[in-house]
C-alpha positions as CSV (number, residue, x, y, z in Angstrom):
1,X,15.1,19.8,11.0
2,X,11.5,21.0,10.1
3,X,9.7,18.8,8.0
4,X,6.0,18.9,6.0
5,X,3.9,15.9,5.1
6,X,1.5,16.0,2.6
7,X,-1.2,13.3,3.4
8,X,-2.5,11.4,6.3
9,X,-2.7,8.1,4.7
10,X,-0.3,5.3,6.0
11,X,2.5,6.1,4.4
12,X,2.4,10.0,5.3
13,X,1.5,9.1,8.6
14,X,4.5,6.6,9.1
15,X,7.0,9.0,7.4
16,X,6.0,11.7,10.1
17,X,6.3,9.3,12.9
18,X,9.6,7.8,11.6
19,X,10.9,11.6,11.3
20,X,9.7,12.6,14.8
21,X,11.4,9.4,16.7
22,X,14.7,11.0,14.6
23,X,14.0,14.4,16.4
24,X,12.4,16.2,13.8
25,X,9.6,18.7,13.9
26,X,7.1,17.6,11.7
27,X,3.6,18.8,10.7
28,X,1.3,17.0,8.5
29,X,-1.2,18.6,6.0
30,X,-4.6,16.5,5.0
31,X,-7.0,18.0,2.6
32,X,-9.4,16.0,3.9
33,X,-11.6,16.7,7.1
34,X,-11.0,14.0,9.1
35,X,-8.6,10.8,9.1
36,X,-10.0,8.6,6.9
37,X,-9.0,5.4,4.7
38,X,-9.8,4.6,1.2
39,X,-10.3,0.5,0.7
40,X,-10.9,-2.4,3.2
41,X,-8.2,-5.0,4.2
42,X,-4.5,-4.6,4.1
43,X,-1.9,-6.8,3.9
44,X,1.4,-6.2,6.0
45,X,4.4,-8.2,5.3
46,X,7.3,-8.9,7.5
47,X,9.4,-6.1,6.3
48,X,6.6,-3.6,7.3
49,X,6.4,-5.2,10.6
50,X,9.6,-5.2,11.2
51,X,9.6,-1.0,10.4
52,X,6.7,-0.9,13.0
53,X,8.7,-2.9,15.5
54,X,11.7,-0.1,15.0
55,X,9.3,2.7,15.8
56,X,7.9,1.1,18.7
57,X,4.4,0.5,17.8
58,X,5.0,-3.4,16.5
59,X,2.9,-4.8,19.3
60,X,0.1,-2.3,18.6
61,X,0.1,-3.1,15.1
62,X,-0.3,-6.7,15.5
63,X,-2.8,-6.4,18.1
64,X,-5.2,-4.8,15.3
65,X,-4.5,-7.5,12.8
66,X,-4.8,-11.3,12.3
67,X,-1.9,-13.5,10.7
68,X,-2.6,-15.0,7.4
69,X,-0.7,-17.0,4.8
70,X,-0.7,-16.3,0.9
71,X,-1.2,-19.4,-0.2
72,X,-3.3,-20.1,-3.8
73,X,-5.6,-22.7,-4.7
74,X,-7.2,-23.5,-7.9
75,X,-11.2,-23.7,-8.5
76,X,-11.5,-27.3,-7.6
77,X,-9.8,-26.1,-4.4
78,X,-6.3,-27.8,-5.0
79,X,-3.4,-26.0,-3.3
80,X,-0.8,-24.5,-5.9
81,X,2.2,-25.5,-3.7
82,X,5.3,-23.8,-4.1
83,X,7.6,-26.1,-2.3
84,X,10.9,-24.0,-3.3
85,X,9.8,-21.4,-1.0
86,X,9.3,-21.4,2.8
87,X,6.4,-20.8,5.1
88,X,8.0,-17.2,6.1
89,X,7.7,-16.2,2.5
90,X,3.8,-16.8,2.9
91,X,3.0,-15.1,5.9
92,X,1.5,-11.7,6.2
93,X,-0.8,-9.7,8.9
94,X,-4.1,-8.5,7.8
95,X,-5.4,-5.3,9.1
96,X,-8.2,-3.2,8.3
97,X,-6.9,0.4,6.8
98,X,-9.0,2.6,8.6
99,X,-7.9,1.1,12.0
100,X,-4.4,1.3,11.0
101,X,-4.6,4.9,10.1
102,X,-6.1,5.7,13.6
103,X,-3.3,3.9,15.3
104,X,-0.9,5.5,13.3
105,X,-2.3,9.1,14.0
106,X,-2.6,8.4,17.5
107,X,1.2,7.7,17.5
108,X,2.2,10.7,15.5
109,X,0.0,12.9,17.9
110,X,-2.9,14.4,16.3
111,X,-2.1,17.8,17.2
112,X,0.5,17.6,14.8
113,X,-2.2,16.6,11.6
114,X,-4.0,19.8,10.2
115,X,-7.2,18.6,8.9
116,X,-9.0,20.1,6.0
117,X,-5.7,22.0,4.5
118,X,-5.3,21.2,1.2
119,X,-1.7,21.4,-0.7
120,X,-1.5,23.9,-3.5
121,X,2.3,24.3,-4.4
122,X,5.7,24.8,-3.4
123,X,8.3,27.2,-3.8
124,X,11.9,25.7,-3.1
125,X,14.8,28.1,-1.9
126,X,18.4,27.6,-1.1
127,X,17.8,26.8,2.6
128,X,14.3,26.1,3.0
129,X,10.7,25.1,0.8
130,X,7.8,27.2,1.3
131,X,4.3,25.4,1.3
132,X,1.7,27.0,-0.2
133,X,-1.8,25.7,1.2
134,X,-5.4,26.0,-0.8
135,X,-6.8,28.2,2.0
136,X,-3.9,30.8,1.4
137,X,-2.0,29.6,4.4
138,X,1.8,28.8,4.3
139,X,4.6,26.8,6.0
140,X,8.1,26.6,5.7
141,X,10.5,23.7,6.3
142,X,13.5,22.1,5.6
143,X,12.1,19.2,3.8
144,X,8.6,18.6,2.3
145,X,7.4,15.0,1.8
146,X,4.8,14.1,-0.5
147,X,2.8,10.9,0.7
148,X,-0.3,12.2,-1.1
149,X,-1.2,8.9,-3.1
150,X,-1.4,7.8,-6.9
151,X,-3.0,11.4,-7.6
152,X,-0.4,13.4,-6.1
153,X,-0.6,17.2,-6.3
154,X,3.0,17.4,-5.0
155,X,4.2,15.1,-7.8
156,X,2.2,16.9,-10.0
157,X,4.8,19.9,-9.8
158,X,7.9,17.8,-9.1
159,X,7.4,15.6,-12.2
160,X,4.7,17.4,-14.2
161,X,4.6,15.0,-17.3
162,X,3.6,11.7,-14.9
163,X,-0.2,11.6,-14.2
164,X,-1.7,8.3,-12.8
165,X,-2.6,6.0,-15.5
166,X,-5.2,3.4,-15.9
167,X,-3.8,-0.3,-15.7
168,X,-6.1,-1.2,-18.9
169,X,-8.8,-3.6,-18.2
170,X,-7.7,-4.4,-14.5
171,X,-10.5,-4.0,-12.0
172,X,-10.9,-5.0,-8.0
173,X,-14.1,-5.5,-6.4
174,X,-13.8,-6.1,-2.3
175,X,-15.6,-5.8,1.1
176,X,-15.3,-6.2,4.6
177,X,-18.2,-8.2,6.5
178,X,-18.4,-7.5,10.4
179,X,-20.7,-10.7,10.5
180,X,-20.7,-13.0,7.5
181,X,-22.8,-15.6,8.7
182,X,-21.0,-18.0,6.4
183,X,-19.0,-20.9,8.3
184,X,-15.3,-20.4,7.2
185,X,-12.9,-22.8,8.4
186,X,-10.0,-21.5,6.4
187,X,-8.9,-18.6,4.5
188,X,-8.8,-19.3,0.7
189,X,-7.2,-17.7,-2.1
190,X,-8.0,-18.8,-5.7
191,X,-6.4,-18.3,-9.3
192,X,-9.0,-19.1,-12.1
193,X,-9.2,-18.4,-15.9
194,X,-10.0,-15.2,-17.7
195,X,-7.5,-13.4,-15.6
196,X,-9.7,-13.7,-12.3
197,X,-8.3,-14.3,-9.1
198,X,-9.8,-13.9,-5.5
199,X,-11.1,-15.3,-2.0
200,X,-11.7,-14.5,1.4
201,X,-9.7,-14.1,4.5
202,X,-10.9,-14.1,8.2
203,X,-10.3,-10.6,9.8
204,X,-9.3,-9.4,13.4
205,X,-12.7,-9.4,15.3
206,X,-14.6,-12.2,13.5
207,X,-15.1,-10.5,10.1
208,X,-14.0,-11.5,6.4
209,X,-12.4,-9.8,3.9
210,X,-13.3,-10.9,0.2
211,X,-12.0,-9.7,-2.9
212,X,-11.9,-10.3,-7.0
213,X,-9.7,-9.3,-9.5
214,X,-9.7,-9.5,-13.0
215,X,-6.7,-8.7,-15.6
216,X,-8.0,-7.8,-19.3
217,X,-11.7,-7.6,-18.0
218,X,-14.3,-6.5,-20.3
219,X,-16.1,-3.3,-19.5
220,X,-18.2,-3.8,-16.2
221,X,-21.9,-3.9,-16.4
222,X,-24.6,-4.2,-14.1
223,X,-24.3,-3.4,-10.5
224,X,-21.3,-4.0,-8.3
225,X,-22.4,-7.1,-6.5
226,X,-23.6,-8.8,-10.2
227,X,-19.9,-7.6,-11.3
228,X,-18.5,-9.2,-8.5
229,X,-20.6,-12.4,-8.8
230,X,-19.5,-12.8,-12.7
231,X,-16.0,-12.9,-11.8
232,X,-16.2,-15.2,-8.6
233,X,-18.0,-17.9,-11.0
234,X,-14.6,-18.4,-12.1
235,X,-13.2,-19.0,-9.3
236,X,-15.5,-21.9,-7.7
237,X,-15.7,-25.2,-9.7
238,X,-18.8,-27.1,-8.7
239,X,-21.5,-26.7,-6.3
240,X,-20.2,-27.7,-2.9
241,X,-18.0,-24.9,-2.2
242,X,-19.5,-21.6,-3.2
243,X,-18.0,-19.6,0.1
244,X,-16.9,-16.6,-2.2
245,X,-20.5,-16.5,-4.0
246,X,-22.3,-16.6,-0.7
247,X,-19.8,-14.1,0.9
248,X,-20.5,-11.9,-2.1
249,X,-24.1,-12.6,-2.3
250,X,-24.5,-11.4,1.1
251,X,-22.8,-8.3,1.2
252,X,-24.7,-4.9,0.9
253,X,-24.7,-3.1,-2.3
254,X,-23.4,0.0,-0.5
255,X,-20.4,-1.9,1.1
256,X,-18.8,-3.1,-2.0
257,X,-15.9,-1.1,-3.3
258,X,-15.0,-1.1,-7.1
259,X,-11.8,0.4,-8.5
260,X,-10.3,0.6,-12.1
261,X,-6.8,0.0,-11.1
262,X,-4.3,3.1,-11.6
263,X,-0.9,2.9,-11.7
264,X,2.0,5.5,-11.7
265,X,4.5,5.2,-14.4
266,X,8.3,4.8,-13.7
267,X,9.5,8.3,-12.8
268,X,12.8,9.9,-13.7
269,X,13.2,11.1,-10.3
270,X,11.6,11.3,-7.1
271,X,13.3,14.3,-5.4
272,X,14.8,17.9,-5.9
273,X,16.9,19.7,-3.4
274,X,14.3,19.7,-0.6
275,X,11.0,18.0,-2.1
276,X,10.6,14.4,-1.9
277,X,7.8,11.6,-2.9
278,X,7.1,8.6,-1.0
279,X,4.5,5.6,-1.4
280,X,1.8,5.5,-4.0
281,X,2.7,9.1,-5.1
282,X,5.9,7.9,-6.1
283,X,5.3,4.3,-7.4
284,X,1.4,3.4,-7.0
285,X,1.4,-0.3,-8.6
286,X,-1.2,-3.1,-9.2
287,X,-2.4,-4.4,-5.9
288,X,-2.2,-8.0,-7.3
289,X,1.2,-8.3,-5.6
290,X,-0.6,-6.8,-2.1
291,X,2.7,-5.2,-1.3
292,X,2.3,-1.5,-2.2
293,X,1.4,-0.3,1.4
294,X,4.3,-2.5,2.7
295,X,6.7,-1.0,0.2
296,X,5.6,2.6,1.0
297,X,6.4,1.7,4.8
298,X,9.8,0.8,3.8
299,X,10.2,4.2,2.1
300,X,8.8,6.1,5.0
301,X,11.7,4.3,7.6
302,X,14.3,5.5,5.1
303,X,13.4,8.9,5.2
304,X,13.4,8.7,9.0
305,X,16.9,7.0,8.9
306,X,18.5,9.9,6.4
307,X,16.6,12.8,7.8
308,X,18.0,13.3,11.1
309,X,18.8,16.7,12.6
310,X,22.3,16.6,11.4
311,X,21.5,15.5,7.9
312,X,22.4,17.8,4.7
313,X,18.8,17.4,3.1
314,X,19.8,17.5,-0.4
315,X,22.3,14.9,0.1
316,X,19.7,12.9,2.3
317,X,17.1,13.0,-0.5
318,X,19.8,11.8,-3.2
319,X,20.6,8.9,-1.4
320,X,17.0,7.8,-0.8
321,X,16.3,8.1,-4.5
322,X,19.5,6.2,-5.2
323,X,18.4,3.6,-3.0
324,X,14.5,3.4,-4.0
325,X,14.4,3.9,-7.7
326,X,16.5,0.7,-8.5
327,X,14.2,-1.3,-6.0
328,X,11.1,-0.4,-7.4
329,X,12.4,-1.3,-11.0
330,X,13.0,-4.8,-9.8
331,X,9.9,-4.9,-8.2
332,X,8.0,-3.9,-11.4
333,X,10.1,-6.7,-13.1
334,X,8.7,-9.1,-10.7
335,X,5.5,-7.8,-10.6
336,X,5.0,-8.0,-14.5
337,X,6.1,-11.9,-14.0
338,X,3.0,-12.4,-11.8
339,X,0.9,-10.6,-13.8
340,X,1.9,-12.2,-17.4
341,X,2.2,-15.6,-15.7
342,X,0.8,-18.3,-18.2
343,X,-0.8,-20.7,-15.9
344,X,-2.1,-20.3,-12.2
345,X,0.8,-22.7,-10.9
346,X,3.5,-20.1,-12.6
347,X,1.3,-17.1,-10.9
348,X,1.7,-18.7,-7.5
349,X,5.4,-19.5,-8.1
350,X,6.4,-15.7,-9.2
351,X,4.4,-14.3,-6.3
352,X,6.0,-16.4,-3.9
353,X,9.4,-15.4,-5.6
354,X,8.2,-11.8,-5.2
355,X,7.5,-12.3,-1.5
356,X,10.6,-14.1,-0.7
357,X,12.7,-11.2,-2.5
358,X,11.1,-8.4,-0.8
359,X,11.5,-9.9,2.6
360,X,14.8,-10.9,2.4
361,X,16.4,-8.0,0.3
362,X,14.3,-5.6,3.1
363,X,17.1,-6.1,5.5
364,X,19.8,-4.6,3.0
365,X,18.0,-1.6,2.5
366,X,17.4,-1.2,6.4
367,X,21.1,-1.0,7.4
368,X,22.5,2.0,8.7
369,X,21.8,5.4,6.7
370,X,22.8,8.5,7.6
371,X,24.0,11.7,5.8
372,X,25.6,14.1,7.8
373,X,26.1,18.1,7.2
């Protein structure tokens, strides 16, 4: 089984690792000149950690992360309790994207990654897929995996009428500060008015990750710091506890990341006979449920279970699609319930309901899948 993976992000690298452990010959093509990751902190839930355990790197992943809990507070500091859900439904591991990418690249073997090698198009044949690269090169494989993100070029050919779309009015600001110089006794995630939410989480190594999001936001104006501070004002009530504001104010402007949130619309299909989409290429979603990477890691694990050296590729990809599309249809329903929750308390409850479902249902999707030729 020879596999070509497009994209050396977290899902692409995890897919390659899963396929290599299943016995496949794998090469990754990445258009960037180096292994890098856009973004800052990344939350990994129990189902993602179970995948990394299965792939033999769970301990290494935990060693570069810091355990956290996804509990929400109101602007006055009161806990928005969800007593119907247990502590396990709130626990996650916070890692830095770049560190995780480096760890995965090492696990895959950097000799299997071709940098500065952009994907141009593919041609499917009865017994193989030919991958054309932007530098004029080509490769032949049994299967092509498009893990090239929300703006996927592979998806552009496989499902031409499904470009990434703006989530109207949804913006996010965030940063990681190595030395915050602000005393932090605990992590704090806050739900406030005007569609604002945000907070701060201590990271591995003594740093802190802060974030601010807003639904239905007016068009941002001013510097990135001014934009983030304006949203933080809705999340801190009174003058006694202004830690989020202090963290943002202490962050150099050039370290603040801002994104207009982009989504991939529901796709009619994720596969052809020898081409398959994984991660954001198939289902980029709003970060308000902080689970896109975790769910993409699930995709990678399932591909590794299905695409064994004895598998019939078209049948394996059909089985993957049959598993994934219904799962993500339900993810979309639960995500919408969180987004449109009428009160902060309902937001917290719907969020816990989502994480509970995701973690507990992952066991069913991680059963023994194998399609033989």
